[in-house]
Every structure is written in C-alpha cells, then in structure tokens.
N, CA, C and O atoms as a printed pandas DataFrame, in Angstrom:
     atom_number atom_name residue_name chain_id  residue_number  x_coord  y_coord  z_coord
0              1         N          UNK        A               1   -6.621   -0.351  -29.797
1              2        CA          UNK        A               1   -6.639   -1.066  -28.628
2              3         C          UNK        A               1   -7.295   -0.178  -27.384
3              4         O          UNK        A               1   -6.917    0.977  -27.183
4              5         N          UNK        A               2   -8.254   -0.785  -26.613
5              6        CA          UNK        A               2   -9.051    0.014  -25.639
6              7         C          UNK        A               2   -7.959    0.273  -24.441
7              8         O          UNK        A               2   -6.926   -0.374  -24.269
8              9         N          UNK        A               3   -8.371    1.227  -23.760
9             10        CA          UNK        A               3   -7.551    1.625  -22.530
10            11         C          UNK        A               3   -7.767    0.636  -21.382
11            12         O          UNK        A               3   -8.868    0.098  -21.272
12            13         N          UNK        A               4   -6.847    0.384  -20.578
13            14        CA          UNK        A               4   -6.922   -0.481  -19.422
14            15         C          UNK        A               4   -7.632    0.329  -18.362
15            16         O          UNK        A               4   -7.542    1.556  -18.327
16            17         N          UNK        A               5   -8.362   -0.397  -17.472
17            18        CA          UNK        A               5   -8.884    0.295  -16.389
18            19         C          UNK        A               5   -8.178   -0.066  -15.083
19            20         O          UNK        A               5   -7.789   -1.197  -14.792
20            21         N          UNK        A               6   -8.057    1.045  -14.320
21            22        CA          UNK        A               6   -7.450    0.965  -13.034
22            23         C          UNK        A               6   -8.403    0.390  -12.002
23            24         O          UNK        A               6   -9.579    0.740  -11.908
24            25         N          UNK        A               7   -7.777   -0.577  -11.184
25            26        CA          UNK        A               7   -8.719   -1.074  -10.086
26            27         C          UNK        A               7   -9.041    0.024   -9.149
27            28         O          UNK        A               7   -8.128    0.607   -8.564
28            29         N          UNK        A               8  -10.271    0.341   -8.971
29            30        CA          UNK        A               8  -10.667    1.384   -8.068
30            31         C          UNK        A               8  -10.206    1.174   -6.484
31            32         O          UNK        A               8   -9.943    2.128   -5.753
32            33         N          UNK        A               9  -10.150   -0.184   -6.072
33            34        CA          UNK        A               9   -9.854   -0.493   -4.781
34            35         C          UNK        A               9   -8.291   -0.288   -4.557
35            36         O          UNK        A               9   -7.849   -0.002   -3.444
36            37         N          UNK        A              10   -7.527   -0.440   -5.611
37            38        CA          UNK        A              10   -6.062   -0.256   -5.499
38            39         C          UNK        A              10   -5.755    1.183   -5.442
39            40         O          UNK        A              10   -4.894    1.564   -4.648
40            41         N          UNK        A              11   -6.414    2.081   -6.257
41            42        CA          UNK        A              11   -5.958    3.435   -6.222
42            43         C          UNK        A              11   -6.287    4.085   -4.944
43            44         O          UNK        A              11   -5.645    5.076   -4.597
44            45         N          UNK        A              12   -7.289    3.582   -4.173
45            46        CA          UNK        A              12   -7.586    4.112   -2.941
46            47         C          UNK        A              12   -6.784    3.671   -1.782
47            48         O          UNK        A              12   -6.737    4.323   -0.739
48            49         N          UNK        A              13   -6.108    2.479   -1.986
49            50        CA          UNK        A              13   -5.277    1.912   -0.826
50            51         C          UNK        A              13   -3.789    2.088   -1.010
51            52         O          UNK        A              13   -3.065    2.167   -0.018
52            53         N          UNK        A              14   -3.289    2.152   -2.261
53            54        CA          UNK        A              14   -1.810    2.177   -2.576
54            55         C          UNK        A              14   -1.431    3.367   -3.138
55            56         O          UNK        A              14   -2.227    4.071   -3.759
56            57         N          UNK        A              15   -0.052    3.705   -2.936
57            58        CA          UNK        A              15    0.530    4.891   -3.626
58            59         C          UNK        A              15    1.861    4.432   -3.997
59            60         O          UNK        A              15    2.493    3.635   -3.305
60            61         N          UNK        A              16    2.368    5.021   -5.285
61            62        CA          UNK        A              16    3.685    4.565   -5.751
62            63         C          UNK        A              16    4.574    5.762   -5.275
63            64         O          UNK        A              16    4.251    6.949   -5.323
64            65         N          UNK        A              17    5.714    5.261   -4.822
65            66        CA          UNK        A              17    6.822    6.290   -4.293
66            67         C          UNK        A              17    7.604    6.761   -5.509
67            68         O          UNK        A              17    7.405    6.210   -6.592
68            69         N          UNK        A              18    8.476    7.743   -5.390
69            70        CA          UNK        A              18    9.216    8.260   -6.399
70            71         C          UNK        A              18   10.226    7.256   -6.998
71            72         O          UNK        A              18   10.581    7.371   -8.171
72            73         N          UNK        A              19   10.698    6.259   -6.187
73            74        CA          UNK        A              19   11.570    5.186   -6.593
74            75         C          UNK        A              19   10.801    4.082   -7.220
75            76         O          UNK        A              19   11.398    3.129   -7.720
76            77         N          UNK        A              20    9.595    4.157   -7.220
77            78        CA          UNK        A              20    8.767    3.014   -7.770
78            79         C          UNK        A              20    8.257    1.931   -6.776
79            80         O          UNK        A              20    7.601    0.974   -7.188
80            81         N          UNK        A              21    8.563    2.092   -5.471
81            82        CA          UNK        A              21    8.007    1.270   -4.579
82            83         C          UNK        A              21    6.561    1.512   -4.144
83            84         O          UNK        A              21    6.061    2.629   -4.267
84            85         N          UNK        A              22    5.949    0.575   -3.686
85            86        CA          UNK        A              22    4.484    0.597   -3.391
86            87         C          UNK        A              22    4.299    0.876   -1.886
87            88         O          UNK        A              22    4.681    0.031   -1.077
88            89         N          UNK        A              23    3.666    2.150   -1.432
89            90        CA          UNK        A              23    3.544    2.338   -0.137
90            91         C          UNK        A              23    2.065    1.909    0.272
91            92         O          UNK        A              23    1.118    2.032   -0.505
92            93         N          UNK        A              24    1.957    1.423    1.490
93            94        CA          UNK        A              24    0.558    1.044    2.000
94            95         C          UNK        A              24    0.527    1.289    3.438
95            96         O          UNK        A              24    1.574    1.516    4.044
96            97         N          UNK        A              25   -0.686    1.257    4.067
97            98        CA          UNK        A              25   -0.936    1.669    5.475
98            99         C          UNK        A              25   -0.294    0.258    6.198
99           100         O          UNK        A              25   -0.151   -0.829    5.638
100          101         N          UNK        A              26    0.032    0.583    7.537
101          102        CA          UNK        A              26    0.551   -0.361    8.249
102          103         C          UNK        A              26   -0.569   -1.360    8.614
103          104         O          UNK        A              26   -1.684   -0.907    8.875
104          105         N          UNK        A              27   -0.344   -2.694    8.650
105          106        CA          UNK        A              27   -1.237   -3.617    9.051
106          107         C          UNK        A              27   -1.355   -3.797   10.494
107          108         O          UNK        A              27   -0.357   -3.591   11.183
108          109         N          UNK        A              28   -2.489   -4.167   11.053
109          110        CA          UNK        A              28   -2.806   -4.603   12.482
110          111         C          UNK        A              28   -3.139   -3.296   13.287
111          112         O          UNK        A              28   -2.714   -3.117   14.429
112          113         N          UNK        A              29   -3.845   -2.491   12.687
113          114        CA          UNK        A              29   -4.169   -1.177   13.361
114          115         C          UNK        A              29   -5.769   -0.952   13.451
115          116         O          UNK        A              29   -6.270    0.117   13.799
116          117         N          UNK        A              30   -6.440   -2.011   13.119
117          118        CA          UNK        A              30   -7.948   -1.741   12.910
118          119         C          UNK        A              30   -8.733   -1.882   14.211
119          120         O          UNK        A              30   -9.662   -1.118   14.474
120          121         N          UNK        A              31   -8.362   -2.831   14.991
121          122        CA          UNK        A              31   -9.033   -3.053   16.282
122          123         C          UNK        A              31   -8.133   -3.805   17.196
123          124         O          UNK        A              31   -7.116   -4.281   16.692
124          125         N          UNK        A              32   -8.365   -3.994   18.525
125          126        CA          UNK        A              32   -7.687   -4.696   19.454
126          127         C          UNK        A              32   -6.522   -3.944   19.961
127          128         O          UNK        A              32   -5.574   -4.600   20.394
128          129         N          UNK        A              33   -6.465   -2.614   19.964
129          130        CA          UNK        A              33   -5.414   -1.767   20.389
130          131         C          UNK        A              33   -5.056   -1.921   21.930
131          132         O          UNK        A              33   -3.949   -1.619   22.375
132          133         N          UNK        A              34   -6.034   -2.389   22.656
133          134        CA          UNK        A              34   -5.946   -2.388   24.099
134          135         C          UNK        A              34   -4.922   -3.524   24.470
135          136         O          UNK        A              34   -4.234   -3.451   25.488
136          137         N          UNK        A              35   -4.856   -4.597   23.571
137          138        CA          UNK        A              35   -3.931   -5.615   23.847
138          139         C          UNK        A              35   -2.471   -5.521   23.388
139          140         O          UNK        A              35   -1.585   -6.317   23.700
140          141         N          UNK        A              36   -2.336   -4.420   22.591
141          142        CA          UNK        A              36   -1.027   -4.238   22.018
142          143         C          UNK        A              36   -0.227   -3.219   22.894
143          144         O          UNK        A              36   -0.817   -2.318   23.491
144          145         N          UNK        A              37    1.029   -3.367   22.952
145          146        CA          UNK        A              37    1.900   -2.454   23.729
146          147         C          UNK        A              37    1.947   -1.132   23.178
147          148         O          UNK        A              37    1.678   -0.977   21.987
148          149         N          UNK        A              38    2.278   -0.095   23.957
149          150        CA          UNK        A              38    2.409    1.222   23.421
150          151         C          UNK        A              38    3.544    1.296   22.295
151          152         O          UNK        A              38    3.440    2.035   21.316
152          153         N          UNK        A              39    4.611    0.477   22.525
153          154        CA          UNK        A              39    5.677    0.630   21.515
154          155         C          UNK        A              39    5.281    0.006   20.174
155          156         O          UNK        A              39    5.724    0.456   19.118
156          157         N          UNK        A              40    4.373   -1.120   20.230
157          158        CA          UNK        A              40    3.808   -1.681   19.011
158          159         C          UNK        A              40    3.097   -0.686   18.298
159          160         O          UNK        A              40    3.323   -0.494   17.103
160          161         N          UNK        A              41    2.178    0.024   18.992
161          162        CA          UNK        A              41    1.232    1.050   18.463
162          163         C          UNK        A              41    2.081    2.170   17.754
163          164         O          UNK        A              41    1.834    2.593   16.624
164          165         N          UNK        A              42    3.042    2.568   18.503
165          166        CA          UNK        A              42    4.044    3.644   17.824
166          167         C          UNK        A              42    4.664    3.233   16.628
167          168         O          UNK        A              42    4.760    3.994   15.666
168          169         N          UNK        A              43    5.152    1.910   16.626
169          170        CA          UNK        A              43    5.971    1.437   15.364
170          171         C          UNK        A              43    4.937    1.246   14.122
171          172         O          UNK        A              43    5.355    1.152   12.968
172          173         N          UNK        A              44    3.572    1.195   14.443
173          174        CA          UNK        A              44    2.679    0.934   13.470
174          175         C          UNK        A              44    2.039    2.123   12.935
175          176         O          UNK        A              44    1.010    2.037   12.266
176          177         N          UNK        A              45    2.671    3.358   13.232
177          178        CA          UNK        A              45    2.208    4.694   12.687
178          179         C          UNK        A              45    2.578    4.751   11.287
179          180         O          UNK        A              45    3.577    4.151   10.893
180          181         N          UNK        A              46    1.780    5.492   10.436
181          182        CA          UNK        A              46    2.300    5.903    9.110
182          183         C          UNK        A              46    2.061    4.858    8.152
183          184         O          UNK        A              46    1.101    4.088    8.187
184          185         N          UNK        A              47    3.066    4.871    7.213
185          186        CA          UNK        A              47    2.905    3.963    6.015
186          187         C          UNK        A              47    4.145    3.074    5.916
187          188         O          UNK        A              47    5.173    3.391    6.514
188          189         N          UNK        A              48    4.066    1.943    5.155
189          190        CA          UNK        A              48    5.193    1.000    5.100
190          191         C          UNK        A              48    5.419    0.739    3.620
191          192         O          UNK        A              48    4.542    1.074    2.824
192          193         N          UNK        A              49    6.522    0.170    3.207
193          194        CA          UNK        A              49    6.725   -0.172    1.854
194          195         C          UNK        A              49    6.333   -1.637    1.681
195          196         O          UNK        A              49    6.584   -2.436    2.582
196          197         N          UNK        A              50    5.775   -1.987    0.646
197          198        CA          UNK        A              50    5.396   -3.335    0.385
198          199         C          UNK        A              50    6.536   -4.067   -0.196
199          200         O          UNK        A              50    7.444   -3.497   -0.801
200          201         N          UNK        A              51    6.471   -5.420    0.008
201          202        CA          UNK        A              51    7.502   -6.268   -0.526
202          203         C          UNK        A              51    7.571   -6.175   -2.008
203          204         O          UNK        A              51    6.596   -5.758   -2.634
204          205         N          UNK        A              52    8.671   -6.540   -2.609
205          206        CA          UNK        A              52    8.857   -6.418   -3.991
206          207         C          UNK        A              52    7.825   -7.230   -4.836
207          208         O          UNK        A              52    7.285   -6.739   -5.828
208          209         N          UNK        A              53    7.583   -8.476   -4.402
209          210        CA          UNK        A              53    6.859   -9.365   -5.081
210          211         C          UNK        A              53    5.394   -9.014   -4.897
211          212         O          UNK        A              53    4.666   -9.230   -5.866
212          213         N          UNK        A              54    4.893   -8.541   -3.877
213          214        CA          UNK        A              54    3.506   -8.036   -3.647
214          215         C          UNK        A              54    3.163   -6.666   -4.413
215          216         O          UNK        A              54    2.068   -6.388   -4.902
216          217         N          UNK        A              55    4.359   -5.836   -4.420
217          218        CA          UNK        A              55    4.218   -4.549   -5.093
218          219         C          UNK        A              55    4.073   -4.758   -6.685
219          220         O          UNK        A              55    3.439   -3.955   -7.370
220          221         N          UNK        A              56    4.667   -5.821   -7.187
221          222        CA          UNK        A              56    4.489   -6.006   -8.595
222          223         C          UNK        A              56    3.030   -6.382   -8.953
223          224         O          UNK        A              56    2.564   -6.011  -10.030
224          225         N          UNK        A              57    2.350   -7.058   -8.137
225          226        CA          UNK        A              57    0.923   -7.487   -8.394
226          227         C          UNK        A              57    0.117   -6.151   -8.264
227          228         O          UNK        A              57   -0.779   -5.843   -9.050
228          229         N          UNK        A              58    0.498   -5.418   -7.246
229          230        CA          UNK        A              58   -0.341   -3.967   -7.138
230          231         C          UNK        A              58   -0.103   -3.213   -8.326
231          232         O          UNK        A              58   -1.027   -2.683   -8.945
232          233         N          UNK        A              59    1.156   -3.136   -8.692
233          234        CA          UNK        A              59    1.414   -2.187   -9.962
234          235         C          UNK        A              59    0.579   -2.718  -11.228
235          236         O          UNK        A              59    0.242   -1.919  -12.101
236          237         N          UNK        A              60    0.287   -3.928  -11.304
237          238        CA          UNK        A              60   -0.414   -4.637  -12.456
238          239         C          UNK        A              60   -1.832   -4.046  -12.427
239          240         O          UNK        A              60   -2.453   -3.905  -13.480
240          241         N          UNK        A              61   -2.400   -3.668  -11.141
241          242        CA          UNK        A              61   -3.756   -3.088  -10.990
242          243         C          UNK        A              61   -3.789   -1.647  -11.413
243          244         O          UNK        A              61   -4.873   -1.135  -11.693
244          245         N          UNK        A              62   -2.692   -0.971  -11.477
245          246        CA          UNK        A              62   -2.667    0.452  -11.738
246          247         C          UNK        A              62   -1.739    0.647  -12.921
247          248         O          UNK        A              62   -0.564    0.977  -12.766
248          249         N          UNK        A              63   -2.325    0.423  -14.174
249          250        CA          UNK        A              63   -1.382    0.400  -15.336
250          251         C          UNK        A              63   -0.955    1.797  -15.617
251          252         O          UNK        A              63    0.099    1.904  -16.243
252          253         N          UNK        A              64   -1.556    2.858  -15.284
253          254        CA          UNK        A              64   -1.211    4.285  -15.746
254          255         C          UNK        A              64   -0.592    5.151  -14.646
255          256         O          UNK        A              64   -0.509    6.376  -14.729
256          257         N          UNK        A              65   -0.146    4.389  -13.565
257          258        CA          UNK        A              65    0.437    5.167  -12.547
258          259         C          UNK        A              65    1.793    5.888  -12.948
259          260         O          UNK        A              65    2.664    5.244  -13.533
260          261         N          UNK        A              66    1.955    7.116  -12.659
261          262        CA          UNK        A              66    3.070    7.808  -13.206
262          263         C          UNK        A              66    4.449    7.182  -13.022
263          264         O          UNK        A              66    5.341    7.277  -13.865
264          265         N          UNK        A              67    4.565    6.516  -11.829
265          266        CA          UNK        A              67    5.919    6.146  -11.533
266          267         C          UNK        A              67    5.931    4.581  -11.421
267          268         O          UNK        A              67    6.654    4.018  -10.599
268          269         N          UNK        A              68    5.051    3.854  -12.332
269          270        CA          UNK        A              68    4.963    2.499  -12.406
270          271         C          UNK        A              68    6.103    1.848  -13.016
271          272         O          UNK        A              68    6.125    0.623  -13.133
C-alpha cells in the first residue's frame, strides 16, 4: 500500500494541539484594521481552536500528524 500524501497547504496553516484539537490563526486580520475597534484587534491576536467538525476535515489532510 503506498503512503498517503499530506496536503502542503494544510501543514503550513494548521497545527495539532497535544489534546488533538486543530489550532489555526484568527480570521479577520488581513486588512481593514482601521475600521475595527482596538478591543476587536486585541481579541484577534494569536491562534484559536477550530470547531470539532472543521477540525475533522483538516485532520484528514494530515494523515501522519503525530497527535491526529
């Protein structure tokens, strides 16, 4: 049986946490910061956990992730 390939785009954008959740960057930070409030910008720092349903799809893109 041949090895499965990991989606290159997924390995660059997502990370699997120690508990198996999918971590991703916060959405809504690419442009238009001038119209967002300072508190919105503060809340969008760092990473967030993906929903369980979406995380399941992302994990299928990374078959050999250690904590999959």
